[in-house]
C-alpha positions as CSV (number, residue, x, y, z in Angstrom):
1,X,45.9,58.5,133.0
2,X,45.5,54.8,132.6
3,X,49.1,53.8,132.0
4,X,49.7,50.2,132.8
5,X,46.1,49.4,133.6
6,X,45.1,46.1,132.0
7,X,41.6,45.0,131.2
8,X,38.4,46.6,129.9
9,X,35.9,48.5,132.0
10,X,32.8,47.8,129.9
11,X,31.3,51.0,131.1
12,X,30.5,49.6,134.5
13,X,31.6,50.3,138.1
14,X,33.9,47.8,139.8
15,X,31.3,45.7,141.5
16,X,29.0,45.6,138.5
17,X,32.0,44.6,136.3
18,X,33.0,41.8,138.6
19,X,29.4,40.4,138.7
20,X,29.2,40.7,134.9
21,X,32.5,38.8,134.3
22,X,31.4,36.2,136.9
23,X,28.0,35.6,135.2
24,X,29.6,35.4,131.8
25,X,32.2,32.9,133.0
26,X,29.4,30.8,134.7
27,X,27.4,30.8,131.4
28,X,30.5,29.6,129.4
29,X,31.0,26.8,131.9
30,X,27.4,25.7,132.0
31,X,26.6,26.0,128.3
32,X,30.1,25.2,127.0
33,X,29.5,27.7,124.2
34,X,28.4,31.3,124.3
35,X,27.9,33.9,121.6
36,X,29.0,37.4,122.7
37,X,31.1,40.3,121.5
38,X,34.8,39.8,120.6
39,X,35.9,42.1,123.4
40,X,33.9,40.3,126.0
41,X,35.1,36.9,124.8
42,X,38.7,38.0,125.0
43,X,38.2,39.4,128.5
44,X,36.5,36.3,129.8
45,X,38.9,33.7,128.3
46,X,41.6,34.0,131.1
47,X,39.0,33.7,133.8
48,X,37.5,30.5,132.4
49,X,40.9,29.0,131.7
50,X,42.2,29.7,135.2
51,X,39.0,28.1,136.6
52,X,39.7,24.9,134.6
53,X,43.3,24.9,135.9
54,X,42.0,25.2,139.4
55,X,39.5,22.4,138.9
56,X,42.3,20.2,137.4
57,X,44.2,20.5,140.7
58,X,41.3,18.8,142.5
59,X,40.6,18.7,146.2
60,X,38.4,20.5,148.6
61,X,40.4,23.7,148.7
62,X,40.2,24.1,144.9
63,X,36.4,23.5,145.0
64,X,36.0,26.1,147.7
65,X,38.1,28.6,145.9
66,X,36.1,28.1,142.7
67,X,32.9,28.5,144.7
68,X,34.1,31.7,146.2
69,X,34.9,33.0,142.7
70,X,32.0,31.8,140.7
71,X,29.2,31.8,143.3
72,X,27.4,28.9,141.5
73,X,27.5,25.4,142.9
74,X,26.3,23.8,139.6
75,X,29.1,25.4,137.6
76,X,31.7,24.3,140.1
77,X,30.4,20.8,140.1
78,X,30.5,20.7,136.3
79,X,34.0,22.1,136.3
80,X,35.3,19.5,138.8
81,X,33.4,16.5,137.6
82,X,33.2,16.9,133.8
83,X,35.6,19.5,132.4
84,X,38.7,18.9,134.6
85,X,39.0,15.2,133.6
86,X,38.4,16.1,130.0
87,X,41.5,18.4,130.0
88,X,43.7,16.5,132.4
89,X,46.4,15.9,129.7
90,X,46.2,19.4,128.3
91,X,48.5,22.0,129.7
92,X,46.4,25.1,128.6
93,X,44.4,26.5,125.8
94,X,41.0,25.1,126.9
95,X,38.9,27.6,125.0
96,X,38.8,29.1,121.5
97,X,37.3,32.3,120.2
98,X,35.7,32.0,116.8
99,X,34.8,35.3,115.1
100,X,31.6,34.9,113.3
101,X,32.1,37.8,110.9
102,X,28.6,39.2,111.5
103,X,27.7,42.2,113.5
104,X,25.0,43.0,116.0
105,X,22.2,44.9,114.3
106,X,21.6,47.5,117.0
107,X,25.1,48.7,117.5
108,X,27.3,47.1,114.8
109,X,29.6,45.3,117.3
110,X,31.5,42.3,115.9
111,X,30.1,39.0,117.3
112,X,32.2,36.0,118.3
113,X,31.6,32.6,119.9
114,X,33.7,31.4,122.9
115,X,33.7,27.6,123.4
116,X,35.7,24.8,124.8
117,X,38.2,23.0,122.6
């Protein structure tokens, strides 16, 4: 039984799921807007928002922690140099999920866009 277990599995094993979430988070940071399914957007939102909160803290330790979590130096640089100063006065809610109302043709899943505010 999965009582009290939070989060989606996405039909993947643990390592694959972590890599999938990491790559999706990196894409959101690099492109600032990604079209994906509603479930994936809802799952990735806390990861991206926590990364921005870490980047706002600044310093070498935050940079190293982000690098260990995202595995992408370009994304970490963009977080620290561009996105963190942009949201310095904001206490949270850095992303928004916009449901497009359309569905994917192959499997009928509802599509949404996750982007920065």
